[in-house]
VEXLO-476844 format. One record per residue (C-alpha): x negated, y, z. Coordinates in nm, 3 decimals, always signed. Each point is the difference from the previous one (the first is absolute). Layout:
        x        y        z
        X        Y        Z
...
END
This chain:
        x        y        z
   +0.010   -0.017   -0.008
   -0.328   +0.276   +0.107
   -0.159   -0.084   -0.334
   +0.288   +0.080   -0.227
   +0.053   +0.342   +0.199
   -0.343   +0.115   -0.072
   +0.044   -0.117   -0.352
   +0.335   +0.214   -0.060
   -0.188   +0.286   +0.199
   -0.244   +0.047   -0.230
   +0.201   -0.077   -0.304
   +0.247   +0.327   +0.048
   -0.285   +0.241   +0.199
   -0.255   -0.059   -0.271
   +0.013   +0.352   -0.227
   -0.207   -0.078   -0.344
   -0.151   +0.302   -0.147
   -0.012   +0.072   -0.337
   -0.336   -0.005   -0.255
   +0.117   +0.361   -0.088
   +0.171   +0.164   +0.232
   +0.359   +0.105   -0.102
   +0.210   +0.332   +0.115
   +0.333   +0.147   +0.070
   +0.069   +0.279   -0.269
   +0.355   +0.097   -0.043
   -0.030   +0.245   -0.300
   +0.199   +0.033   -0.317
   -0.141   -0.129   -0.354
   +0.111   -0.094   -0.367
   -0.047   -0.362   -0.109
   -0.070   +0.013   -0.434
   +0.160   -0.316   -0.157
   -0.037   -0.085   -0.413
   +0.323   -0.163   -0.140
   +0.007   -0.057   -0.315
   -0.216   +0.251   -0.048
   +0.175   +0.331   +0.163
   -0.169   +0.100   +0.354
   +0.265   -0.003   +0.230
   -0.103   +0.167   +0.360
   +0.149   -0.124   +0.318
   +0.003   +0.234   +0.229
   -0.074   -0.151   +0.439
   -0.240   +0.024   +0.266
   -0.299   -0.203   +0.162
   +0.054   -0.221   +0.279
   -0.392   -0.042   +0.052
   -0.313   +0.078   -0.185
   -0.328   -0.188   -0.003
   -0.294   -0.007   -0.254
   +0.135   -0.326   -0.160
   +0.372   +0.093   -0.045
   +0.317   +0.164   +0.169
   +0.327   -0.128   +0.081
   +0.288   +0.236   -0.131
   +0.387   +0.015   -0.019
   +0.144   +0.135   -0.294
   +0.358   +0.134   -0.127
   -0.001   -0.249   -0.268
   -0.143   -0.409   -0.021
   -0.352   -0.097   -0.170
   -0.090   -0.372   -0.103
   -0.284   -0.168   +0.156
   -0.358   +0.017   -0.221
   +0.163   +0.352   -0.190
   -0.316   +0.240   -0.059
   +0.112   +0.324   +0.126
   -0.148   +0.363   +0.089
   +0.031   +0.158   +0.323
   +0.002   +0.333   +0.084
   -0.045   +0.066   +0.374
   +0.127   +0.338   +0.073
   -0.220   +0.162   +0.328
   +0.124   +0.291   +0.218
   -0.092   +0.392   -0.173
   -0.252   +0.080   -0.085
   -0.165   -0.361   -0.065
   +0.077   -0.128   -0.363
   +0.134   -0.314   -0.062
   -0.196   -0.324   -0.013
   +0.064   -0.213   -0.320
   -0.106   -0.351   -0.042
   +0.109   -0.312   -0.176
   +0.108   -0.324   +0.116
   +0.211   -0.363   +0.003
   +0.325   -0.075   +0.182
   -0.132   -0.281   +0.192
   +0.316   -0.093   +0.212
   +0.351   +0.173   -0.054
   +0.325   -0.067   +0.249
   +0.270   +0.210   -0.123
   -0.127   +0.374   +0.043
   -0.297   -0.033   +0.203
   -0.365   -0.102   -0.209
   -0.350   -0.092   +0.098
   -0.234   +0.144   -0.300
   -0.377   -0.088   -0.086
   -0.214   +0.232   -0.109
   -0.147   -0.051   -0.316
   -0.373   +0.087   -0.100
   -0.013   +0.308   +0.272
   -0.327   +0.217   -0.038
   -0.237   +0.094   +0.300
   +0.141   +0.356   +0.007
   +0.367   -0.138   +0.018
   -0.118   -0.205   +0.279
   -0.144   +0.244   +0.175
   +0.301   +0.261   -0.060
   +0.211   -0.305   +0.147
   -0.161   +0.022   +0.331
   +0.000   +0.390   -0.001
   +0.319   -0.004   -0.004
   +0.090   -0.279   +0.251
   -0.249   +0.255   +0.229
   +0.196   +0.277   -0.063
   +0.288   -0.095   +0.072
   -0.147   -0.188   +0.328
   +0.152   -0.299   -0.169
   +0.108   -0.319   +0.295
   -0.148   -0.334   -0.138
   +0.225   -0.281   -0.028
   -0.113   -0.285   +0.274
   +0.154   -0.304   -0.166
   +0.111   -0.291   +0.255
   -0.027   -0.409   -0.112
   +0.257   -0.182   -0.219
   +0.273   -0.086   +0.178
   -0.003   -0.347   +0.002
   +0.280   -0.164   +0.259
   -0.034   -0.380   -0.127
   -0.369   +0.010   -0.027
   -0.002   +0.098   +0.381
   +0.273   -0.281   +0.064
   -0.226   -0.258   -0.169
   -0.302   +0.129   +0.117
   +0.136   -0.002   +0.394
   +0.163   -0.307   -0.054
   -0.314   -0.180   -0.146
   -0.184   +0.131   +0.304
   +0.254   -0.126   +0.209
   -0.049   -0.350   -0.159
   -0.356   +0.042   +0.036
   +0.088   +0.041   +0.409
   +0.232   -0.296   -0.042
   -0.325   -0.196   -0.126
   -0.181   +0.062   +0.289
   +0.264   -0.100   +0.261
   +0.033   -0.303   -0.178
   -0.327   -0.041   +0.056
   +0.031   +0.057   +0.362
   +0.293   -0.245   +0.050
   -0.182   -0.283   -0.157
   -0.331   +0.093   +0.250
   +0.242   +0.069   +0.284
   +0.169   -0.381   -0.094
   -0.341   -0.173   +0.041
   -0.064   +0.119   +0.345
   +0.352   -0.085   +0.100
   -0.056   -0.336   -0.144
   -0.199   -0.102   +0.294
   +0.334   +0.115   +0.255
   +0.258   -0.141   -0.242
   +0.086   -0.347   +0.237
   +0.036   +0.216   +0.312
   +0.253   +0.312   -0.175
   +0.101   -0.257   -0.252
   +0.104   +0.185   -0.378
   +0.296   +0.226   +0.117
   -0.227   +0.284   +0.099
   -0.209   -0.029   -0.324
   +0.353   +0.027   -0.225
   +0.131   +0.255   +0.219
   -0.357   +0.221   -0.003
   +0.007   -0.091   -0.410
   +0.364   +0.138   +0.001
   -0.050   +0.343   +0.163
   -0.277   +0.078   -0.220
   +0.164   -0.052   -0.272
   +0.277   +0.216   +0.109
   -0.205   +0.251   +0.106
   -0.154   +0.021   -0.386
   +0.333   +0.029   -0.134
   +0.091   +0.283   +0.255
   -0.345   +0.178   -0.077
   +0.113   -0.072   -0.431
   +0.343   +0.147   +0.064
   -0.158   +0.356   +0.240
   -0.242   +0.024   -0.303
   +0.224   +0.006   -0.268
   +0.229   +0.244   +0.166
   -0.286   +0.242   +0.064
   -0.068   +0.003   -0.385
   +0.340   -0.028   -0.139
   +0.039   +0.338   +0.214
   -0.277   +0.164   -0.086
   +0.064   -0.072   -0.390
   +0.330   +0.167   +0.053
   -0.132   +0.323   +0.196
   -0.259   +0.071   -0.240
   +0.182   -0.083   -0.335
   +0.318   +0.268   +0.156
   -0.294   +0.269   +0.113
   -0.176   -0.045   -0.341
   +0.349   +0.038   -0.200
   +0.071   +0.337   +0.228
   -0.321   +0.154   -0.055
   +0.029   -0.100   -0.403
   +0.345   +0.155   -0.041
   -0.062   +0.309   +0.176
   -0.298   +0.059   -0.183
   +0.158   -0.048   -0.314
   +0.308   +0.232   +0.064
   -0.270   +0.257   +0.136
   -0.178   -0.023   -0.362
   +0.341   -0.033   -0.204
   +0.112   +0.290   +0.182
   -0.301   +0.255   -0.123
   +0.038   -0.132   -0.387
   -0.031   +0.327   -0.232
   +0.339   -0.163   -0.169
   +0.168   +0.140   +0.362
   -0.198   +0.330   -0.021
   +0.042   +0.088   -0.392
   +0.213   +0.265   +0.012
   -0.211   +0.211   +0.305
   -0.332   -0.057   -0.227
   +0.159   +0.080   -0.345
   +0.160   +0.305   +0.133
   -0.191   +0.257   -0.149
   -0.119   +0.310   +0.148
   +0.016   +0.267   -0.305
   +0.025   -0.007   -0.359
   -0.339   +0.071   -0.230
   -0.008   +0.044   -0.371
   -0.133   -0.294   -0.200
   -0.286   +0.276   -0.143
   -0.123   +0.040   +0.334
   +0.005   -0.386   +0.101
   -0.160   -0.062   -0.353
   -0.317   +0.198   +0.098
   +0.010   -0.263   +0.325
   -0.023   -0.310   -0.196
   -0.307   -0.245   +0.050
   +0.085   -0.299   -0.112
   +0.252   -0.065   -0.309
   +0.093   -0.274   -0.176
   +0.186   -0.004   -0.392
   +0.306   -0.175   -0.060
   +0.015   -0.290   -0.193
   +0.248   +0.075   -0.283
   +0.253   -0.323   -0.054
   -0.005   -0.219   -0.286
   +0.368   +0.048   +0.010
   +0.043   +0.370   -0.021
   -0.335   +0.016   -0.267
   +0.226   -0.229   -0.232
   +0.282   +0.247   +0.087
   -0.177   +0.293   -0.041
   +0.080   +0.181   +0.294
   -0.147   +0.314   +0.059
   +0.067   +0.220   +0.285
   -0.089   +0.234   +0.304
   +0.077   -0.216   +0.359
   +0.010   +0.269   +0.306
   -0.071   -0.167   +0.288
   +0.102   +0.103   +0.359
   -0.253   -0.068   +0.236
   -0.100   -0.028   +0.392
   -0.357   -0.006   +0.102
   -0.138   -0.118   +0.330
   -0.233   +0.234   +0.224
   -0.250   -0.208   -0.099
   +0.070   +0.078   -0.413
   +0.155   -0.336   -0.062
   +0.296   -0.043   -0.211
   +0.278   -0.086   +0.227
   +0.322   -0.030   -0.228
   +0.010   +0.035   -0.353
   +0.381   +0.109   -0.136
   +0.059   +0.048   -0.401
   +0.202   +0.298   -0.094
   +0.065   -0.071   -0.347
   -0.099   -0.224   -0.283
   +0.107   -0.373   -0.089
   +0.007   -0.268   +0.261
   -0.287   -0.219   -0.180
   -0.331   +0.370   -0.032
   +0.192   +0.095   +0.368
   -0.186   -0.341   +0.154
   -0.265   +0.032   -0.178
   -0.068   +0.365   +0.112
   +0.057   -0.120   +0.374
   -0.254   -0.298   -0.025
   -0.242   +0.265   -0.116
   +0.085   +0.260   +0.254
   -0.004   -0.214   +0.261
   -0.379   -0.025   -0.011
   -0.073   +0.367   -0.001
   -0.198   +0.131   +0.277
   +0.033   +0.383   +0.114
   -0.228   +0.197   +0.257
   +0.209   +0.082   +0.287
   +0.212   +0.313   -0.063
   -0.053   +0.214   +0.321
   +0.137   +0.350   +0.143
   -0.245   +0.162   +0.219
   -0.221   -0.305   +0.003
   +0.266   -0.247   +0.140
   +0.071   -0.295   -0.286
   +0.361   +0.035   -0.074
   +0.263   -0.279   -0.160
   +0.119   +0.223   -0.334
   +0.254   -0.109   -0.319
   -0.103   +0.093   -0.347
   +0.129   -0.055   -0.362
   -0.257   -0.202   -0.261
   +0.036   -0.022   -0.356
   -0.116   -0.307   -0.216
   -0.011   -0.004   -0.377
   +0.055   -0.290   -0.156
   -0.066   -0.014   -0.386
   +0.022   -0.324   -0.251
END
């Protein structure tokens, strides 16, 4: 009984350290995935971050094995961090991603980010293995029973000399008592292990469910109305001067065959970090409007500042399509 109890205590109290620490980092991010050759940006929020990868909660489901681009938005005035990654784990809206092709500078940027945010490392408890623990404990108990049987044989040999005086009744009673004691010990051990497993399962489920609710409450999709609300209107010509990255639209084959030619006007909301938060076409054929939206979502601007403070702004931009 003592051996099994000691083994159980060691299994649950030991904390396994990761080779590379993972830190609790809760920041907004965008994940870009190519589907049918069309980039799709999915907003989300990070759960943790390390030099190998990160955990995220997204506003849409991905598929394990997909290659994605990740842009983690840091507090002002820090520039966002960008990486390429592969989805290694997916459970509904929660994903685990592994970075691919990180440079030395990118790894250093991750370490600097966790230091500036004063992120706390995540300890990892040993895997929850109630059935293995039960097997190990019963195995230990089986070894104890073998030792007890050896002692019984030795005791019977020692008592053999006095059998004629006391008869076989005393030996039979002693053996029966020992078997009853062994059965009681087995029953108590099983009850203790099953009770412990039940309590630990309940605690694990409660903590997981609470953490999931907290993470989902912080999804960008639930705060989208506040984030996308522009603080002021800026003329398109003024915003064009702040463009730092432009992507030209693809002219769709169907539109080229139909010889469609027009200028698509788009209502655009630009965030405090200069990224495009929202695009809405104001005119034109739907096929050209979609092409314009897909290109403009990749544009990047310098933050529009008022008295040195970055602002969320709304502007109107135009894209010219010619066959």
